[in-house]
C-alpha positions in Angstrom: -23.7 -22.7 -23.8 -27.2 -23.9 -24.7 -29.2 -25.8 -22.1 -27.5 -29.2 -21.8 -29.5 -32.3 -22.6 -29.7 -35.4 -20.4 -26.6 -37.0 -21.9 -24.5 -33.8 -21.4 -25.9 -33.5 -17.8 -24.6 -37.1 -17.1 -21.2 -36.2 -18.5 -21.0 -33.0 -16.5 -21.8 -35.0 -13.4 -18.9 -37.3 -14.2 -16.6 -34.3 -14.2 -17.7 -33.7 -10.7 -17.1 -37.3 -9.8 -13.5 -37.1 -11.0 -13.0 -33.9 -9.0 -14.6 -35.4 -5.8 -12.0 -38.1 -6.0 -9.2 -35.5 -6.1 -8.5 -35.9 -9.8 -8.4 -33.0 -12.2 -10.2 -34.2 -15.4 -8.4 -31.4 -17.4 -4.7 -31.7 -16.4 -2.0 -29.4 -18.0 0.0 -32.0 -19.8 0.9 -35.7 -20.4 4.3 -37.0 -21.4 3.8 -39.6 -24.2 6.7 -41.6 -25.6 5.2 -42.5 -29.0 2.5 -41.6 -31.5 0.4 -44.4 -32.9 2.3 -44.1 -36.2 5.6 -44.3 -34.5 4.4 -47.5 -32.7 3.5 -49.1 -36.0 6.8 -48.2 -37.7 9.0 -49.1 -34.8 7.1 -52.0 -33.2 10.0 -54.5 -33.4 12.3 -52.1 -31.7 10.0 -51.4 -28.7 9.9 -54.9 -27.4 8.6 -55.3 -23.9 9.4 -51.7 -22.9 6.6 -49.6 -21.3 5.3 -46.9 -23.6 2.9 -44.0 -23.2 0.4 -42.8 -25.8 -2.4 -40.3 -25.7 -5.5 -39.5 -27.8 -9.3 -39.5 -28.0 -11.2 -42.6 -27.2 -13.2 -43.5 -30.4 -14.7 -46.8 -29.5 -15.2 -48.7 -26.2 -16.6 -52.1 -25.5 -16.5 -53.8 -22.2 -16.6 -57.5 -21.1 -17.0 -57.5 -17.4 -13.5 -57.3 -16.0 -11.9 -56.4 -19.3 -12.5 -53.8 -22.0 -11.2 -53.1 -25.5 -11.1 -49.6 -27.0 -9.5 -47.6 -29.8 -7.5 -44.6 -29.1 -7.0 -42.0 -31.9 -4.3 -39.4 -32.1 -3.2 -37.2 -34.9 -1.5 -40.0 -36.8 -4.0 -42.8 -36.5 -5.7 -45.3 -34.2 -4.4 -48.1 -31.9 -6.4 -50.7 -30.0 -6.0 -50.7 -26.2 -6.8 -53.5 -23.8 -7.8 -52.8 -20.2 -8.0 -55.5 -17.5 -9.3 -55.2 -13.9 -6.4 -57.2 -12.4 -3.9 -54.9 -14.2 -5.5 -51.7 -13.1 -6.5 -52.8 -9.6 -8.5 -50.2 -7.7 -8.2 -47.8 -10.7 -10.5 -50.1 -12.7 -13.5 -48.4 -10.9 -12.3 -45.1 -12.4 -12.1 -46.7 -15.8 -15.9 -47.0 -15.6 -16.2 -43.2 -15.7 -14.4 -43.1 -19.0 -16.6 -42.6 -22.1 -16.2 -42.4 -25.9 -14.9 -39.0 -26.8 -12.7 -38.5 -23.8 -9.0 -37.7 -24.2 -6.9 -40.1 -22.1 -3.3 -41.0 -21.7 -2.3 -44.7 -21.4 0.9 -46.5 -20.3 1.5 -50.1 -21.0 3.2 -52.7 -23.2 2.4 -53.9 -26.7 1.1 -57.3 -27.8 -0.9 -58.8 -30.7 -4.3 -60.3 -30.3 -5.2 -63.7 -31.7 -6.5 -61.9 -34.8 -3.1 -60.2 -35.2 -4.2 -56.7 -34.2 -1.5 -54.6 -32.5 -2.7 -53.7 -29.1 -1.5 -51.8 -26.0 -2.2 -53.6 -22.7 -2.9 -50.7 -20.3 -1.1 -50.7 -17.0 -2.2 -47.2 -16.0 -4.2 -44.4 -17.6 -4.8 -40.6 -17.0 -7.9 -38.6 -17.8 -6.7 -35.7 -20.0 -9.9 -34.0 -21.1 -13.4 -35.0 -20.3 -15.7 -34.7 -23.3 -19.1 -33.2 -22.4 -20.8 -33.8 -25.8 -21.4 -37.3 -27.1 -19.8 -38.0 -30.5 -22.0 -38.3 -33.6 -23.9 -41.5 -34.1 -21.4 -44.3 -35.0 -23.5 -45.5 -37.9 -24.5 -42.3 -39.6 -21.6 -40.2 -38.4 -21.3 -36.5 -39.2 -22.8 -36.5 -42.8 -24.7 -33.2 -43.0 -22.5 -31.0 -45.1 -23.5 -27.7 -43.4 -22.9 -29.2 -40.0 -19.6 -30.6 -41.1 -18.4 -27.2 -42.3 -19.7 -25.4 -39.2 -18.3 -28.0 -36.8 -15.0 -28.7 -38.6 -13.4 -29.6 -35.3 -15.8 -32.6 -35.1 -15.5 -33.4 -38.8 -11.7 -33.8 -38.5 -11.7 -36.5 -35.9 -14.9 -38.3 -37.0 -14.1 -38.5 -40.7 -10.4 -39.4 -41.3 -10.6 -38.8 -45.0 -11.3 -35.1 -44.2 -8.1 -34.8 -42.2 -6.3 -36.4 -45.0 -7.4 -33.6 -47.4 -5.9 -31.0 -45.1 -2.7 -33.0 -44.6 -2.3 -33.0 -48.4 -3.1 -29.3 -48.6 -0.2 -28.6 -46.3 2.1 -30.8 -48.4 0.9 -29.1 -51.6 1.6 -25.6 -50.2 5.0 -26.8 -48.9 5.8 -28.2 -52.4 4.9 -25.0 -54.1 7.0 -22.9 -51.6 10.0 -25.3 -51.8 10.1 -25.2 -55.6 10.3 -21.4 -55.6 12.9 -21.2 -52.7 15.0 -23.7 -54.5 14.9 -21.5 -57.6 16.2 -18.5 -55.6 12.9 -16.7 -55.1 12.6 -14.5 -52.0 9.4 -15.0 -49.9 8.0 -11.7 -48.7 4.9 -10.3 -46.9 2.9 -7.3 -48.1 0.0 -5.4 -46.4 -3.4 -7.0 -45.9 -4.9 -3.6 -44.8 -4.4 -1.3 -47.7 -5.3 2.4 -48.2 -6.2 1.7 -51.8 -7.0 -1.8 -53.2 -5.9 -3.0 -56.6 -4.4 -5.8 -58.6 -7.6 -7.5 -59.6 -11.2 -6.7 -60.7 -13.2 -7.2 -57.6 -15.1 -5.5 -54.8 -13.2 -5.1 -51.5 -14.2 -5.4 -47.9 -14.0 -2.0 -46.3 -13.0 -1.1 -42.7 -11.7 1.8 -40.8 -8.6 2.5 -38.7 -9.6 4.5 -35.7 -6.2 5.9 -34.6 -5.4 7.2 -38.1 -9.0 8.1 -38.8 -8.8 6.6 -42.3 -10.7 4.1 -44.4 -8.8 0.9 -45.3 -9.5 -2.1 -47.5 -8.7 -5.8 -47.1 -6.5 -6.6 -50.0 -8.0 -8.2 -53.1 -4.5 -9.1 -54.4 -0.9 -8.3 -53.4 0.1 -7.6 -57.0 0.8 -3.9 -56.9 2.9 -4.1 -53.7 5.0 -7.0 -55.1 5.7 -5.1 -58.3 6.9 -2.1 -56.2 9.5 -4.5 -54.8 10.7 -5.1 -58.4 11.3 -1.4 -58.7 13.3 -1.6 -55.4 15.6 -4.2 -56.9 14.2 -7.5 -55.6 14.3 -9.5 -58.8 12.3 -12.6 -57.8 9.6 -12.4 -55.1 6.6 -14.4 -54.1 3.9 -14.4 -51.4 1.4 -17.1 -50.4 -1.3 -14.5 -49.7 -4.7 -14.5 -48.0 -6.9 -12.3 -50.2 -10.4 -11.1 -49.6 -13.1 -10.3 -52.1 -16.6 -9.1 -51.4 -18.3 -11.4 -53.8 -20.7 -14.3 -54.0 -20.0 -17.9 -53.0 -20.2 -21.0 -55.1 -18.3 -24.3 -55.4 -15.1 -22.5 -56.5 -15.4 -19.1 -54.7 -15.0 -18.1 -51.0 -14.7 -14.5 -49.9 -11.4 -15.4 -48.1 -9.0 -17.4 -50.2 -5.3 -18.2 -50.7 -3.2 -17.2 -53.7 0.4 -17.7 -54.7 1.6 -14.5 -56.4 5.1 -14.1 -57.8 7.0 -11.7 -60.0 10.4 -12.1 -61.7 12.4 -9.3 -63.4 13.4 -9.8 -67.0 10.9 -12.6 -67.6 7.8 -12.6 -69.8 4.6 -14.7 -69.9 6.3 -17.5 -71.8 8.8 -18.0 -69.0 5.9 -17.9 -66.5 4.1 -20.6 -68.5 7.0 -23.0 -68.0 7.3 -22.2 -64.3 3.6 -22.6 -63.8 3.6 -26.1 -65.4 6.6 -27.1 -63.3 5.0 -25.8 -60.0 1.7 -27.5 -60.6 3.2 -30.8 -61.7 5.6 -30.8 -58.7 2.7 -30.3 -56.3 0.8 -33.1 -58.0 3.8 -35.4 -57.6 4.0 -34.6 -53.9 0.5 -36.0 -53.2 0.7 -38.7 -55.9 -2.0 -37.0 -58.1 -0.4 -36.7 -61.5 -3.6 -38.3 -62.8 -6.1 -36.6 -60.5 -9.7 -37.8 -60.3 -12.1 -34.9 -60.2 -15.8 -35.6 -60.5 -16.3 -37.7 -63.7 -12.9 -36.6 -65.1 -9.3 -37.8 -64.8 -7.1 -34.7 -65.2 -3.6 -35.6 -66.4 -1.0 -33.2 -64.9 1.8 -35.5 -66.1 1.4 -34.7 -69.8 2.4 -31.4 -71.4 -0.2 -28.8 -70.9 -2.3 -27.7 -73.9 -2.3 -24.2 -75.4 -5.1 -22.3 -77.1 -5.5 -18.7 -78.0 -8.3 -16.7 -76.4 -10.2 -15.6 -79.5 -9.6 -18.8 -81.4 -11.3 -20.8 -78.6 -14.1 -18.3 -78.1 -14.9 -17.9 -81.8 -14.9 -21.6 -82.3 -17.4 -22.0 -79.5 -19.5 -19.0 -80.6 -19.5 -20.0 -84.3 -18.7 -16.4 -85.4 -15.9 -13.8 -85.5 -15.7 -11.8 -82.3 -12.4 -9.9 -82.4 -13.0 -6.2 -82.8 -16.8 -6.5 -82.3 -18.3 -3.7 -80.3 -20.5 -4.0 -77.2 -23.8 -4.0 -79.2 -22.5 -6.8 -81.4 -21.3 -8.8 -78.4 -24.7 -8.4 -76.7 -26.4 -9.7 -79.8 -24.2 -12.8 -79.7 -24.8 -13.3 -76.0 -28.6 -13.1 -76.6 -28.4 -15.6 -79.5 -26.4 -18.1 -77.4 -28.4 -17.5 -74.2 -25.4 -16.2 -72.2 -26.4 -14.2 -69.2 -25.3 -10.6 -69.2 -26.4 -7.2 -67.9 -27.8 -4.6 -70.3 -25.1 -2.1 -69.5 -22.1 -4.5 -69.8 -19.2 -3.2 -71.9 -16.8 -5.1 -74.2 -14.7 -6.5 -71.3 -17.5 -7.9 -69.3 -19.3 -9.3 -72.4 -16.1 -11.1 -73.6 -15.6 -12.4 -70.1 -19.2 -13.7 -69.8 -19.1 -15.3 -73.2 -15.8 -17.0 -72.5 -16.9 -18.2 -69.1 -20.1 -19.7 -70.5 -18.9 -21.1 -73.8 -15.3 -22.1 -73.4 -14.3 -22.6 -69.7 -16.5 -25.7 -69.0 -14.8 -27.6 -71.8 -11.3 -27.0 -70.6 -10.8 -30.3 -68.7 -7.2 -31.2 -69.3 -4.6 -28.6 -68.2 -4.8 -25.8 -70.8 -3.1 -22.4 -71.1 -5.4 -19.9 -72.7 -3.1 -17.2 -74.2 -3.2 -13.7 -75.7 -6.1 -12.0 -74.2 -7.9 -8.8 -75.4 -6.5 -5.6 -73.8 -10.0 -4.7 -72.4 -9.7 -7.6 -70.0 -6.2 -6.9 -68.8 -5.4 -3.4 -67.6 -2.1 -4.5 -65.9 -0.6 -6.6 -68.8 1.9 -5.5 -71.5 0.7 -5.1 -75.1 1.3 -8.1 -77.3 4.5 -7.5 -79.1 3.1 -8.5 -82.5 -0.7 -8.3 -82.4 -2.4 -4.9 -81.7 -5.4 -5.1 -79.4 -4.1 -8.1 -77.5 -1.9 -8.4 -74.4 0.7 -11.0 -73.3 -1.4 -12.8 -70.8 -2.4 -16.4 -70.1 -4.8 -18.2 -67.8 -4.4 -21.9 -66.8 -7.6 -24.0 -66.7 -8.2 -27.5 -65.6 -11.5 -29.4 -65.0 -13.3 -26.3 -66.2 -11.8 -24.0 -63.5 -9.3 -21.2 -63.7 -6.2 -22.1 -61.8 -3.7 -19.4 -62.7 -3.4 -16.0 -64.3 -0.2 -14.4 -65.6 1.1 -11.5 -67.6 4.1 -10.0 -69.2 3.8 -7.1 -66.8 3.0 -3.6 -68.0 5.9 -1.3 -67.0 5.3 1.8 -69.1 4.1 4.4 -66.5 2.4 6.6 -69.2 0.4 3.6 -70.7 -0.4 2.4 -67.2 -1.8 5.8 -66.3 -3.9 5.8 -69.4 -5.4 2.4 -68.6 -6.1 3.4 -65.0 -8.0 6.4 -66.3 -10.0 4.1 -68.5 -10.8 2.0 -65.4 -11.8 5.2 -63.6 -14.2 6.0 -66.4 -15.6 2.5 -66.2 -16.2 2.9 -62.5 -18.0 6.1 -63.2 -20.2 4.2 -65.6 -21.2 1.7 -63.0 -18.5 -1.0 -63.0 -17.9 -1.5 -59.3 -15.1 -3.9 -59.9 -13.0 -1.6 -62.1 -9.5 -0.7 -60.9 -9.0 2.5 -58.9 -6.2 4.9 -60.0 -3.2 4.3 -57.7 -0.9 7.3 -57.8 1.8 5.8 -55.6 2.0 2.7 -57.8 2.4 5.0 -60.8 5.1 6.9 -59.0 7.0 3.7 -58.5 6.7 2.8 -62.2 8.0 6.3 -63.0 11.3 5.4 -61.2 11.5 2.4 -63.6 10.4 -1.2 -63.2 12.3 -3.8 -65.2 10.5 -6.0 -67.7 8.9 -8.7 -65.7 6.6 -11.7 -65.7 4.0 -12.1 -63.0 1.8 -15.1 -61.9 -1.1 -15.6 -59.6 -2.0 -19.3 -58.8 -5.1 -20.3 -56.8 -4.0 -22.5 -54.0 -7.5 -23.5 -52.9 -8.5 -24.6 -56.4 -5.2 -26.5 -56.9 -5.9 -28.4 -53.7 -9.4 -29.1 -54.9 -8.1 -30.7 -58.1 -5.3 -32.7 -56.5 -7.6 -34.1 -53.7 -10.7 -34.7 -55.8 -12.7 -32.1 -53.8 -15.5 -30.7 -55.9 -16.3 -27.8 -53.5 -13.9 -25.1 -52.2 -15.5 -25.6 -48.8 -14.0 -29.0 -48.7 -10.5 -27.7 -48.8 -11.0 -24.7 -46.4 -10.8 -25.6 -42.7 -13.3 -22.9 -41.8 -15.2 -21.7 -44.9 -17.5 -18.7 -44.9 -21.1 -19.6 -43.7 -24.2 -17.8 -42.8 -24.7 -17.5 -39.0 -26.6 -20.2 -37.3 -28.8 -17.6 -35.7 -29.5 -14.0 -36.9 -27.0 -11.7 -35.1 -28.3 -9.3 -32.5 -27.1 -6.0 -33.9 -28.3 -3.9 -31.0 -25.6 -4.9 -28.5 -22.6 -5.0 -30.8 -23.2 -1.8 -32.8 -19.9 -0.2 -33.6 -18.9 3.1 -32.2 -18.7 6.1 -34.5 -15.6 6.0 -36.6 -15.2 2.2 -36.0 -17.8 0.9 -38.4 -17.1 -2.1 -40.6 -19.2 -1.8 -43.7 -19.5 -3.7 -47.0 -18.2 -2.1 -50.1 
């Protein structure tokens, strides 16, 4: 702990004062009878019975022999009223209580002259003495960096922040319930993987000492979930924590949550309908069918739009692009001032052009369908258009929300595409897929036709809560350290290093 300032020193001294009087300021428990929400909803049934509540003291104002305060628990706030003649000798101990302390109170309810529901305190218990003063009551905790770093303070000082995470929980529950009600089986797949795959991304790398082998934090659960289809599990899903060693911006965090699901005998058309149902169901759960996001109102209640990949891109670029080689795409990118690397191939150039020219304009929920094969090494060939695959992505408010395929289940074609990815890696594409022999072996046993879907939970929560940064919907987002780490004391032992990819 850093050197305490004068205010902290004073509070530390009060801890000693409690102890000198034989009172533990950090007792093990407190038996409360009601939360503040329960009191408000059952007030008429409580009558004159004594009740017990507990929480953090958020305000305190004294008037000689009386005091008013607000106690906050996980469901809300309630005013409390303390009188010297009610507490007797314990009123002296009340003088040691400060804003920020956790206390338990027993007493009876009444309403003040202004009509505010209030607990008249007959007894109280110190539950946890706060050593740090709360943020200034007028300015609060407003610095974004401090709020993310000290989320534990942000949550009790800014009620609207807690409300976002309550809604997040309800959104995840709504997604999970819809799938369970449809007969899906929830499963868990490895987070530590000997070979990463299922997405184009750089992994985090670690090492298992006992097995003396390199492992990767998963970038996606896809290839394991599809192994389960081979095993006869016909509808599976996972709400998965994924990890990608990439940059951070308003919609990217290196650790994030995805819903991934796979269904035997479905295709991407089936997944489109399911995706629309899941998203709309989650929006209803938090009353956000018309979600306010920045300057936009995103309507999740109306049927989602559909547009084909090349139709949207060629309209935005003002020229034909299907079948154009890398040199031609680089020329288009230069003309339209789209950032790209000199060595980018067709896949990266198409992705960059689409991201710059089309994505920002996809405000209302829109399925972009029928992608070029170069962008989709795990998707099935389009059944009627050579060079395309049966894939869609869902966009809203200019962000990608979901990605889905008719899954490639031809092991010979999958091997050929993996080999193309290996060649791309050799050419410098660090995010190309590695060749997974065990996954190919699984396909060789026969995987039924299937539809797969990945849905970004964090981004869905962003849209349905009006949060413009992914950091606002993650309880503990990734941050730079407050102080540069001392690498001399914590250097890993040989064979136990954790290194970036």
